[in-house]
C-alpha positions in Angstrom: -2.2 31.9 36.8 1.2 30.7 37.8 4.1 33.1 37.3 7.6 31.8 37.1 10.9 33.5 38.0 9.5 35.9 40.6 12.1 37.6 42.7 12.0 36.2 46.2 13.0 39.5 47.8 10.1 41.3 46.1 7.7 38.6 47.1 8.7 38.7 50.8 8.6 42.5 50.8 5.1 42.5 49.2 3.7 40.2 51.9 5.4 42.2 54.7 4.1 45.5 53.5 0.6 44.1 52.8 0.4 43.1 56.5 1.5 46.6 57.5 -1.2 48.1 55.3 -3.8 45.9 56.9 -2.6 46.9 60.4 -2.8 50.6 59.5 -6.3 50.3 58.1 -7.5 48.5 61.2 -5.9 51.2 63.4 -7.8 53.9 61.5 -11.0 51.9 61.7 -10.6 51.6 65.5 -9.9 55.3 65.8 -13.2 56.1 63.9 -15.2 53.9 66.2 -13.5 55.2 69.5 -12.9 58.9 69.0 -9.7 59.9 70.8 -10.1 63.1 72.8 -7.2 65.6 72.8 -8.7 68.0 75.3 -6.6 66.7 78.2 -3.3 66.9 76.3 -0.6 69.5 76.8 -1.1 72.5 74.5 1.8 74.6 75.8 3.5 76.6 73.0 6.9 75.3 74.0 6.0 71.7 73.4 4.0 72.3 70.2 6.8 74.4 68.8 9.4 71.7 69.5 7.1 69.1 67.9 6.8 71.2 64.7 10.6 71.8 64.5 11.2 68.0 64.7 8.4 67.5 62.0 10.1 69.9 59.6 13.3 67.9 59.8 11.4 64.7 59.2 13.4 61.4 58.9 13.0 57.8 59.9 14.9 58.0 63.3 12.6 60.8 64.6 9.3 59.2 63.6 8.9 57.0 66.8 9.5 60.1 69.1 7.0 62.1 67.0 4.3 59.3 67.3 5.0 59.2 71.1 4.6 63.0 71.3 1.2 62.8 69.6 -0.2 61.2 72.7 1.1 64.0 74.9 0.7 67.2 72.9 -2.4 68.9 71.7 -1.8 69.9 68.0 -5.4 70.7 67.0 -4.3 74.2 66.0 -1.3 73.0 64.0 -3.0 70.5 61.7 -2.6 72.6 58.5 1.0 73.4 59.4 1.7 69.6 59.9 0.2 68.8 56.5 2.3 71.5 54.8 5.5 70.4 56.6 5.0 66.7 55.6 4.1 67.6 51.9 7.1 69.9 51.5 9.7 67.8 53.3 12.2 66.0 51.0 12.3 62.4 52.1 14.1 59.4 50.8 12.5 56.3 49.2 13.4 54.2 52.3 11.7 56.7 54.6 8.3 56.5 52.9 7.0 53.7 55.1 7.9 55.4 58.3 6.4 58.7 57.2 3.2 56.9 56.2 3.1 55.4 59.7 3.3 58.9 61.1 0.5 60.1 58.9 -1.7 57.2 60.1 -1.0 58.1 63.7 -1.9 61.7 63.1 -5.1 60.7 61.2 -6.2 58.6 64.2 -6.3 61.7 66.4 -7.1 64.5 63.8 -9.6 63.4 61.2 -9.3 66.6 59.1 -5.5 65.9 58.6 -6.0 63.6 55.6 -8.0 66.2 53.6 -5.5 68.9 54.3 -2.5 66.7 53.5 -4.1 65.6 50.1 -4.7 69.3 49.2 -1.1 70.1 49.9 0.2 67.1 48.0 -2.0 67.9 45.0 -0.1 71.1 44.6 3.1 69.2 43.9 1.6 66.8 41.4 1.1 67.5 37.6 -2.5 67.5 36.6 -2.9 69.6 33.5 -1.2 69.7 30.1 0.4 73.0 30.9 2.0 71.6 34.1 5.8 70.9 33.9 7.8 68.5 36.0 10.3 70.6 37.9 11.9 67.9 40.0 11.4 64.3 38.8 13.2 62.8 41.8 10.8 64.4 44.3 7.8 63.6 42.1 8.8 59.9 42.1 8.8 59.9 46.0 5.6 61.9 46.1 3.7 59.4 43.9 4.8 56.5 46.0 4.0 58.3 49.2 0.5 59.2 47.8 -0.1 55.5 46.8 1.1 54.3 50.2 -1.3 56.6 52.0 -4.1 55.3 49.8 -3.2 51.7 50.5 -3.0 52.4 54.3 -6.4 54.1 54.3 -5.3 57.6 54.9 -6.8 58.8 51.6 -10.0 57.4 50.1 -11.6 58.0 46.7 -10.3 61.5 46.4 -6.7 60.3 46.8 -7.2 57.7 44.1 -8.5 60.3 41.7 -5.4 62.5 42.3 -3.1 59.5 41.8 -4.9 58.5 38.6 -4.7 62.0 37.2 -1.0 62.1 37.9 -0.3 58.7 36.3 -2.5 59.7 33.3 -0.4 62.8 32.8 2.8 60.9 33.0 1.7 58.3 30.4 -0.4 60.4 28.0 1.8 63.5 27.8 5.0 61.7 27.1 4.6 59.6 23.9 7.5 61.1 21.9 10.6 61.3 24.1 9.5 58.9 26.8 11.3 60.8 29.5 8.9 59.4 32.2 10.0 55.8 31.8 12.1 55.9 35.0 9.1 57.2 37.0 6.7 54.6 35.5 9.3 51.8 36.1 9.7 52.9 39.7 6.0 52.8 40.3 5.6 49.4 38.7 8.4 47.9 40.8 7.4 49.5 44.1 3.6 49.3 44.2 2.7 47.8 40.7 1.0 44.8 42.1 -1.5 46.7 44.2 -2.4 49.3 41.6 -2.1 47.4 38.3 -1.6 43.7 39.1 2.0 43.9 37.8 4.6 41.4 38.8 8.0 42.7 37.8 10.9 40.6 36.5 14.0 40.3 38.7 16.3 43.3 38.3 19.3 41.2 39.0 19.9 38.0 37.0 21.6 36.4 40.0 18.7 37.1 42.4 16.9 34.2 44.0 13.6 33.4 42.3 10.4 31.4 42.9 7.2 30.4 41.2 4.0 31.8 42.6 0.3 31.8 41.7 -1.4 35.2 41.4 -4.3 33.8 43.6 -1.8 33.5 46.5 -0.6 37.1 46.3 -2.3 39.5 48.8 -4.9 41.9 47.5 -5.6 45.4 48.8 -9.3 46.4 49.1 -8.6 50.1 48.6 -8.2 49.7 44.8 -11.3 48.3 43.0 -11.1 46.1 39.8 -12.1 49.1 37.7 -9.3 51.2 39.2 -6.7 48.5 38.6 -7.9 48.0 35.0 -7.6 51.8 34.4 -4.1 52.0 35.7 -3.1 48.8 33.9 -4.4 50.1 30.6 -2.4 53.3 31.0 0.8 51.4 31.6 0.2 48.9 28.7 -0.7 51.7 26.2 2.5 53.6 27.3 4.6 50.5 26.7 3.0 49.8 23.3 3.6 53.4 22.2 7.3 53.0 23.3 7.6 49.8 21.2 6.1 51.4 18.1 8.4 54.4 18.5 11.4 52.0 18.9 10.3 50.1 15.7 10.3 53.4 13.7 13.7 54.3 15.1 15.0 50.9 14.1 13.7 51.2 10.5 15.2 54.7 10.3 18.5 53.4 11.6 18.4 50.5 9.1 17.6 52.8 6.3 20.5 55.1 7.2 22.8 52.1 7.5 21.7 50.8 4.1 22.7 54.1 2.5 26.1 54.1 4.2 26.8 50.5 3.1 25.7 51.2 -0.5 28.0 54.2 -0.7 30.8 52.2 0.7 30.3 49.5 -1.8 29.9 51.8 -4.8 32.3 54.7 -3.9 34.6 53.0 -1.4 33.5 55.3 1.5 30.3 57.0 2.7 29.8 60.8 3.0 30.1 62.7 6.3 26.4 63.6 6.2 25.3 60.0 5.8 27.6 58.9 8.6 26.3 61.6 10.9 22.7 60.7 10.0 23.4 57.0 10.7 25.1 57.8 14.1 22.2 60.0 15.2 19.6 57.4 14.2 21.6 54.7 16.0 21.9 56.8 19.2 18.2 57.5 19.1 17.4 53.8 18.6 19.8 52.7 21.4 18.0 55.2 23.8 14.6 53.8 23.0 15.9 50.3 23.3 17.3 50.9 26.8 14.0 52.5 27.9 12.0 49.6 26.5 14.2 47.1 28.3 13.9 49.0 31.6 10.1 49.4 31.3 9.6 45.8 30.1 11.4 44.4 33.1 9.4 46.6 35.5 6.1 45.6 34.0 7.0 41.9 33.8 6.8 41.9 30.0 9.2 40.2 27.5 11.8 42.4 25.8 10.7 43.0 22.2 13.5 42.0 19.7 14.1 44.1 16.7 15.8 43.3 13.4 18.8 45.6 13.6 20.5 44.1 10.5 19.8 46.4 7.6 18.6 44.8 4.4 19.4 46.1 0.9 15.9 47.4 0.6 13.3 48.3 3.2 10.6 46.7 1.1 12.7 43.5 1.1 12.5 43.0 4.8 8.7 43.6 4.9 8.1 41.3 2.0 10.2 38.5 3.5 8.5 38.8 6.8 5.1 38.7 5.1 6.0 35.6 3.0 7.6 33.8 5.9 4.5 34.4 8.0 2.2 33.2 5.2 4.3 30.1 4.7 4.3 29.3 8.4 0.5 29.8 8.7 -0.2 27.7 5.7 -1.8 30.5 3.7 0.8 30.2 1.0 3.0 27.5 -0.4 6.0 27.4 -2.7 4.2 24.7 -4.6 1.1 25.3 -6.9 -0.8 22.3 -5.4 -0.5 19.4 -3.0 0.4 17.0 -5.8 3.5 19.0 -6.7 4.4 19.3 -3.1 4.4 15.5 -2.7 6.3 15.1 -6.0 9.2 17.4 -5.0 9.3 16.8 -1.2 8.4 13.1 -0.6 11.5 11.4 -2.1 12.5 7.8 -2.2 15.0 6.8 0.5 17.1 4.2 -1.3 19.4 3.6 1.7 16.4 2.3 3.7 15.5 -0.2 0.9 18.7 -1.4 -0.8 21.4 -3.3 1.0 24.5 -1.2 1.7 26.9 -3.5 -0.2 25.1 -2.5 -3.5 26.1 1.2 -3.2 29.2 1.0 -0.8 31.6 1.7 -3.7 29.6 4.6 -5.1 28.5 6.6 -2.0 31.8 8.5 -1.8 32.0 11.7 -3.9 35.1 11.7 -6.1 34.1 14.4 -8.7 34.6 18.1 -7.7 31.5 20.3 -8.0 31.4 23.2 -10.4 31.7 26.6 -8.7 28.2 27.9 -8.3 26.5 30.8 -6.6 25.5 29.9 -3.1 24.4 33.2 -1.6 21.3 35.1 -2.8 22.5 38.3 -1.1 25.7 38.2 -3.3 23.6 38.4 -6.5 23.8 42.0 -7.9 20.3 42.9 -9.2 21.0 46.6 -9.3 23.0 46.3 -12.5 20.0 44.5 -14.1 17.6 47.2 -12.9 19.7 49.8 -14.7 19.1 48.0 -18.0 15.3 48.0 -17.8 15.0 51.3 -19.8 17.7 50.5 -22.3 18.7 47.7 -24.6 22.0 46.0 -23.8 23.8 44.4 -26.8 26.5 41.8 -26.1 29.8 42.7 -27.7 32.2 40.5 -25.9 32.4 38.0 -23.0 33.9 40.5 -20.5 30.5 41.2 -19.0 29.6 37.6 -18.3 30.5 35.9 -15.0 34.2 35.0 -14.6 33.4 31.4 -14.0 32.0 31.2 -17.6 35.1 32.8 -19.0 37.6 30.7 -17.1 36.1 27.6 -18.5 36.7 27.7 -22.2 33.6 27.1 -24.3 33.0 23.5 -24.9 31.0 22.5 -27.9 27.6 21.0 -27.1 28.4 17.9 -29.0 31.4 17.2 -26.7 29.6 17.8 -23.4 27.8 14.5 -23.4 30.8 12.5 -24.7 32.0 9.9 -22.1 35.0 7.7 -22.8 34.2 4.2 -21.5 36.0 1.0 -22.0 33.6 -1.5 -23.8 35.0 -4.4 -21.7 33.7 -2.7 -18.5 30.1 -3.2 -19.5 30.0 -6.6 -17.9 28.1 -9.7 -19.1 25.4 -10.0 -21.7 22.9 -10.1 -18.9 24.0 -6.6 -17.7 23.8 -5.3 -21.2 20.3 -6.6 -21.5 19.4 -4.9 -18.2 20.9 -1.7 -19.5 18.8 -1.9 -22.7 15.7 -2.5 -20.6 16.6 0.5 -18.4 17.1 2.8 -21.3 13.8 1.8 -22.7 12.2 2.5 -19.3 13.8 6.0 -19.2 11.7 7.0 -22.2 8.5 6.1 -20.4 9.1 7.9 -17.0 5.7 9.5 -16.8 5.0 9.4 -13.1 7.0 9.4 -9.8 6.4 5.7 -9.2 8.1 4.8 -12.4 11.0 7.2 -11.6 11.4 5.6 -8.2 11.3 2.1 -9.7 14.0 3.1 -12.2 16.2 4.4 -9.4 15.9 1.2 -7.5 16.5 -0.9 -10.6 19.7 1.0 -11.4 21.1 0.8 -7.9 20.3 -2.9 -7.6 21.5 -4.1 -11.1 23.7 -1.5 -12.8 25.6 0.3 -10.2 29.1 0.2 -11.7 31.4 3.0 -12.8 30.9 2.4 -16.5 27.1 2.3 -16.3 27.1 5.4 -14.1 28.9 7.3 -16.8 26.5 5.9 -19.4 23.6 7.0 -17.1 24.9 10.6 -17.1 25.2 10.5 -20.9 21.6 9.2 -21.2 20.1 11.7 -18.8 21.8 14.7 -20.5 21.2 13.3 -24.0 17.4 13.3 -23.8 15.7 14.6 -26.9 14.6 18.2 -26.8 11.2 17.1 -27.9 10.8 15.1 -24.7 10.9 18.0 -22.2 7.9 16.4 -20.4 10.1 13.8 -18.8 12.7 16.2 -17.4 10.9 16.5 -14.0 11.0 12.8 -13.6 14.7 12.7 -14.7 15.3 15.2 -12.0 13.5 13.1 -9.4 15.6 10.1 -10.5 18.8 12.1 -10.1 17.7 13.3 -6.7 16.8 9.8 -5.5 20.3 8.5 -6.6 22.1 11.4 -5.0 22.3 9.7 -1.6 24.0 6.6 -2.9 25.9 7.8 -6.0 26.7 11.6 -5.6 29.1 11.5 -8.6 26.2 11.1 -11.0 24.5 14.2 -9.6 27.7 16.1 -9.7 28.5 15.2 -13.3 25.0 16.1 -14.4 25.1 19.5 -12.6 28.6 20.4 -13.8 27.8 19.6 -17.4 24.4 21.5 -17.3 26.0 24.6 -15.8 28.9 24.5 -18.3 26.3 24.0 -21.1 24.3 27.0 -19.8 27.3 29.2 -19.7 28.2 28.2 -23.2 24.8 29.0 -24.5 24.8 32.6 -23.1 28.2 33.4 -24.6 27.9 36.2 -27.2 30.1 34.5 -29.7 29.6 30.8 -30.6 31.4 28.7 -33.2 28.5 26.4 -34.0 24.7 26.8 -34.2 22.6 25.3 -31.4 18.8 24.9 -31.8 16.7 27.0 -29.3 15.0 23.8 -28.1 18.3 22.5 -26.7 18.8 25.8 -24.8 15.3 25.6 -23.4 15.9 22.0 -22.4 19.0 23.0 -20.5 17.1 25.8 -18.6 14.2 23.5 -17.7 16.6 20.8 -16.4 18.4 23.4 -14.2 15.1 24.6 -12.7 13.8 21.1 -12.1 17.0 20.2 -10.2 16.8 23.5 -8.3 13.2 22.6 -7.1 14.6 19.3 -5.8 17.4 21.2 -3.9 20.2 19.7 -6.0 21.1 23.1 -7.5 21.1 26.0 -5.0 18.3 28.6 -5.5 21.0 31.2 -5.6 22.5 29.6 -8.7 19.1 29.4 -10.4 18.5 33.0 -9.7 22.0 33.9 -10.9 21.3 32.1 -14.2 18.0 33.9 -14.7 19.7 37.2 -13.9 22.2 36.7 -16.7 19.4 36.0 -19.2 17.4 39.0 -18.1 20.5 41.3 -18.3 20.9 40.8 -22.1 17.3 39.6 -22.9 17.6 39.3 -26.7 17.2 36.5 -29.2 17.2 33.0 -27.8 17.9 34.3 -24.3 14.3 35.5 -24.2 13.0 32.0 -24.8 15.4 30.6 -22.2 14.3 33.3 -19.6 10.7 32.5 -20.3 11.3 28.8 -19.8 13.1 29.4 -16.5 10.4 31.7 -15.2 7.6 29.4 -16.2 9.1 26.3 -14.7 10.9 27.7 -11.6 9.6 31.2 -11.2 6.9 30.5 -8.7 9.4 28.4 -6.6 11.9 31.3 -6.4 9.2 34.0 -6.1 7.6 32.3 -3.1 10.9 31.5 -1.4 11.7 34.1 1.3 15.4 34.4 0.5 14.8 34.9 -3.3 11.5 36.8 -3.2 12.7 40.4 -3.3 15.3 39.8 -6.0 13.0 37.6 -8.1 10.3 40.4 -7.9 12.8 42.9 -9.2 13.8 40.6 -12.1 10.2 40.1 -13.0 9.7 43.9 -13.1 12.6 44.3 -15.4 11.2 41.5 -17.6 7.9 43.2 -17.8 9.5 46.5 -18.7 11.7 45.0 -21.4 8.7 43.1 -22.8 7.1 46.4 -23.9 10.0 46.9 -26.4 9.7 43.5 -28.0 8.3 43.3 -31.5 8.0 39.5 -31.9 4.5 38.5 -30.9 5.6 35.0 -30.1 8.1 36.1 -27.6 5.6 38.5 -26.0 3.2 35.6 -25.5 6.0 33.5 -24.1 6.8 36.2 -21.5 3.2 36.8 -20.5 2.5 33.1 -20.1 5.6 32.6 -18.0 4.8 35.7 -15.9 1.2 34.4 -15.1 2.6 31.0 -14.4 4.9 32.6 -11.8 2.3 35.0 -10.4 -1.2 33.8 -11.1 -3.8 36.6 -11.4 -6.1 37.1 -8.5 -9.1 35.8 -10.4 -7.2 32.6 -11.2 -6.7 31.6 -7.6 -8.2 28.4 -6.5 -10.9 28.7 -3.9 -11.8 26.1 -1.4 -15.0 24.3 -2.3 -17.9 25.3 -0.2 -18.8 22.7 2.4 -22.2 21.2 1.8 -24.7 20.9 4.8 -24.8 17.5 6.4 -28.4 16.9 5.2 -27.5 17.7 1.6 -24.6 15.3 1.8 -26.8 12.6 3.2 -29.4 13.0 0.4 -26.7 13.2 -2.2 -25.0 10.0 -1.0 -28.4 8.3 -0.7 -29.4 9.0 -4.3 -26.0 8.7 -6.1 -25.1 5.4 -4.5 -28.3 3.7 -5.4 -28.2 0.2 -6.9 -30.5 -2.7 -7.5 -30.1 -4.0 -3.9 -30.6 -0.6 -2.2 -33.7 0.7 -4.1 -36.2 -0.2 -1.3 -34.0 1.1 1.4 -33.5 4.3 -0.5 -37.2 4.8 -0.9 -37.8 4.3 2.8 -35.0 6.8 3.7 -36.3 9.4 1.2 -39.8 9.1 2.7 -38.5 10.0 6.1 -36.8 13.3 5.1 -38.6 16.6 5.9 -40.4 17.3 2.6 -42.0 20.3 4.1 -38.7 22.1 4.5 -38.0 24.0 1.2 -34.3 23.5 1.4 -34.5 19.7 2.0 -37.1 19.4 -0.7 -35.0 21.4 -3.2 -31.9 19.2 -2.5 -33.9 16.0 -3.0 -35.5 17.2 -6.3 -32.2 18.4 -7.6 -30.5 15.0 -7.2 -33.6 13.1 -8.4 -33.6 15.3 -11.5 -29.8 15.0 -12.3 -29.4 11.6 -13.9 -25.9 12.6 -15.3 -24.5 12.4 -11.8 -25.2 8.6 -11.6 -23.6 5.8 -13.6 -25.4 5.1 -16.8 -26.2 1.6 -15.8 -28.0 2.7 -12.6 -30.6 5.0 -14.2 -33.3 2.4 -14.2 -32.8 2.0 -10.4 -33.2 5.7 -9.9 -36.4 5.6 -12.0 -37.6 2.7 -9.9 -37.1 4.7 -6.7 -39.0 7.7 -8.1 -41.8 5.3 -9.1 -41.9 4.1 -5.5 -42.1 7.6 -4.1 -44.7 8.7 -6.6 -47.0 5.9 -5.6 -47.1 7.1 -2.0 -49.9 9.3 -0.8 -49.1 13.0 -0.7 -46.0 12.4 -2.8 -47.6 12.1 -6.2 -46.3 15.6 -7.2 -42.7 14.3 -7.2 -43.0 12.5 -10.5 -44.6 15.5 -12.2 -41.9 17.9 -11.1 -39.1 15.5 -12.1 -40.6 15.0 -15.6 -40.8 18.7 -16.0 -37.2 19.1 -15.0 -36.0 16.3 -17.4 -37.9 17.6 -20.4 -36.6 21.1 -19.8 -33.1 19.8 -19.8 -33.7 18.0 -23.1 -35.2 21.2 -24.7 -32.3 23.3 -23.4 -29.8 20.9 -25.1 -31.7 21.4 -28.4 -31.7 25.2 -28.0 -28.0 25.4 -27.3 -26.3 22.6 -29.4 -23.1 20.9 -28.3 -23.1 22.4 -24.8 -25.4 20.1 -22.8 -25.0 16.9 -24.9 -23.9 14.8 -21.9 -26.8 16.0 -19.8 -29.2 15.3 -22.7 -28.1 11.7 -23.3 -28.6 10.8 -19.6 -31.9 12.7 -19.5 -33.3 10.9 -22.5 -32.4 7.5 -21.1 -33.8 8.5 -17.7 -37.1 9.7 -19.3 -37.5 6.4 -21.0 -36.9 4.5 -17.7 -39.5 6.7 -16.0 -42.0 5.7 -18.7 -41.1 2.0 -18.1 -41.8 2.4 -14.4 -45.2 4.1 -15.2 -44.2 7.5 -13.9 -45.1 9.3 -17.2 -47.5 8.5 -20.0 -47.4 8.1 -23.8 -48.1 11.8 -24.7 -44.9 12.9 -23.0 -42.8 10.4 -24.8 -44.3 11.3 -28.2 -43.9 15.0 -27.5 -40.3 14.5 -26.7 -39.7 12.4 -29.8 -41.3 14.9 -32.1 -39.3 17.7 -30.5 -36.0 15.8 -31.1 -36.6 15.7 -34.9 -38.5 18.9 -35.5 -37.2 21.6 -33.1 -35.3 24.2 -35.2 -35.2 21.7 -38.0 -33.7 23.9 -40.7 -30.5 24.7 -38.8 -30.2 21.1 -37.7 -30.4 19.6 -41.2 -27.6 21.9 -42.4 -25.2 20.9 -39.5 -22.9 17.9 -39.6 -24.1 16.6 -36.2 -26.0 13.3 -35.6 -26.6 14.0 -32.0 -30.4 14.1 -32.4 -30.4 10.7 -34.1 -28.5 9.3 -31.1 -31.1 10.8 -28.7 -34.1 9.6 -30.7 -32.7 6.0 -31.1 -31.8 5.9 -27.4 -35.4 6.9 -26.3 -37.1 4.5 -28.8 -34.9 1.6 -27.7 -35.4 2.3 -24.0 -39.2 2.3 -24.2 -39.6 -0.2 -27.0 -39.9 -3.3 -24.9 -42.5 -1.7 -22.6 -44.6 0.1 -25.2 -48.1 -1.3 -24.9 -50.4 1.5 -26.0 -50.3 3.8 -29.0 -48.7 1.4 -31.6 -50.3 3.4 -34.5 -48.9 6.6 -33.1 -45.5 5.0 -32.9 -45.9 3.9 -36.6 -46.6 7.4 -37.6 -43.6 8.7 -35.7 -41.3 6.1 -37.3 -42.4 7.5 -40.7 -41.5 11.0 -39.8 -38.3 9.8 -38.2 -37.3 8.0 -41.5 -38.0 11.2 -43.4 -35.7 13.2 -41.0 -33.1 10.5 -41.2 -32.9 10.6 -45.1 -32.8 14.4 -45.1 -29.9 14.3 -42.7 -28.2 11.5 -44.6 -28.4 13.2 -47.9 -26.9 16.4 -46.5 -24.1 14.4 -45.0 -23.3 12.3 -48.1 -22.6 15.4 -50.1 -19.4 15.8 -48.1 -18.5 12.3 -46.9 -19.9 8.8 -46.5 -22.0 8.2 -43.4 -20.4 6.2 -40.6 -21.7 2.7 -39.8 -22.0 3.4 -36.1 -24.7 5.9 -36.9 -26.4 4.1 -39.8 -26.9 0.7 -38.1 -28.7 1.8 -35.0 -31.0 4.0 -37.0 
């Protein structure tokens, strides 16, 4: 694996120290092979005392002289004292390599020194839960010194166990305050590669960096892969625990900040306790954030980013994250299906089709846009929540938005009035084109026609006068034609790029109309259908992005606030048509959810059953129940798909090929045999005109040796389907018609004999005859005629039996006819075939 941005100084130091480790291990190996005798060395008290004094004042400058004295002085009686002196001496981080070098030199002459030194060092390291860290600065140096001695070969397995216990104590006993982060970070930066395969990030942003492959970095044989994995897991778990604690601190800080902001908004200032709580939470979070940044850099991990901006509600943040994640992963969509997504997102680009000279004059916006809500966060839903348990009756217009009061109410009849000079309509040809265009507007029933209408208007009618007439035509649609509002909205959206004034005029008048409708006092009566039409038009334009989602949510909020009379119908229309779009949008989700909860609460106090049904229908259109979700169709196995395609695509030219292919399938396999028999026994899956070809294929299979059971089983299945349609009338009619025709074709191709045909015919006119005679249903007559007509040309045996049946059939027919004629004359389409 290639790691980028590795600090060059760290890389050079790692290679240099790895070479020193190798030299020390080789030196110890040579000493083991060639035992160095100390018998001939000077053991005088004066020299040994002088050596021990120098050892107790250990530092880097005296190490060379001490190593030189080791070859002259016999210290076999002072090994324990040497180990105590080295373990207790306070050394600096820069002196660790030289002290390690001295320990290697001592071990080469006195083999018992390593065991005694490890025992002394173990006393200074925390091992149990009850142990306390008295001096973290010395502990940091002791841990590195211990690890260096292991890497150089001074300590073996026992030293690794002591180091592992100390690191486990540091990581496992500190998962609340994380005071050991400096110790862990120091170990990761100094010897992290050798003990945990950690490559730290540069501590200085200006440091020289390089890219390196982990395969090129030196490995130390003292630590096995299991040891490295154990230490790495300790460090990673410690880092994960720190991140989780920081996340909790961030949520706590955001929550405290939210309380402070809410009090400042409501009261003008927050209380002292709330401010102190926020400052304490912020201090705690900043501490954990700094610790996480330090440890992440030492471990070579990326710094985890937190959302430090508090939301109005803690659930809001979680819901928005969940919805945004679902939308990105494709598990959720703001559209109910792919067809709706294509309709609202794949729009016509008129600029790429029409020459610029046709829209050059209209592409500049000249009409100012009505003031609308453009920020979802600015919408106050709390005031609506406060009305969920009480009825709010409008008394005056003071509680409505200021924008609706500033614009004096305009009568609905005047909103669509456009003053146009008749002479500006152009020639008779243009008038004829306008008449054709207005006729086409009434028939915009799909997106292709809407796109064609947009192209036609830009190409033929793009003048100021006709643009004004277009606005009037779009807004003047009959309230009974709400089905074409989505296509009108698509037309407006398509024209927005080349004639923005049309869009602006439509939006301004719709918003003014909506504000007029919600006024508590009106001078004239307006039908509820007109109000619903206005709401649907607004939601459709919102789904195309012409009207901001914030404005649509603001309109719904005003309706939910007062929620009485016609406002209930208007709210239901907005929720049903645009509720899912706003509910599944990350910026509107939380506030839309709150509005829906208020609507559900207020619905319980409604007495009008019609309005209750409207609200329930709208709610389930916005949030479909779990059982109503569409599940992806189960994928069929390849062999089943092959058999299905083979049988359902049969025709007169492919019959022989189908027979040959069906012969080659594995009829011994129960699954394969079941699939083949299902499709051979399902004539309703094929075109009606191809049933004789299917019967021909069955006849061919039935004539083959060892396949004669196929015809018997198919006939059993077909007759059972016919009988089931007689037992449960009106449910399996389509299956029965195809089955009767198929049975007749099977007889024609000699798959079944006369008795089966006659049994079926008599069942059709005699099964549960009393109930059938009383019903006004001629379905059995249809089935009987179909079967007789199908087999009639090929009926060779049993003519007398057929004559007898015809007699009984005529009796059944007259009984049925007399019952029917008591109420109405019998239709010719039934009487003539019979």
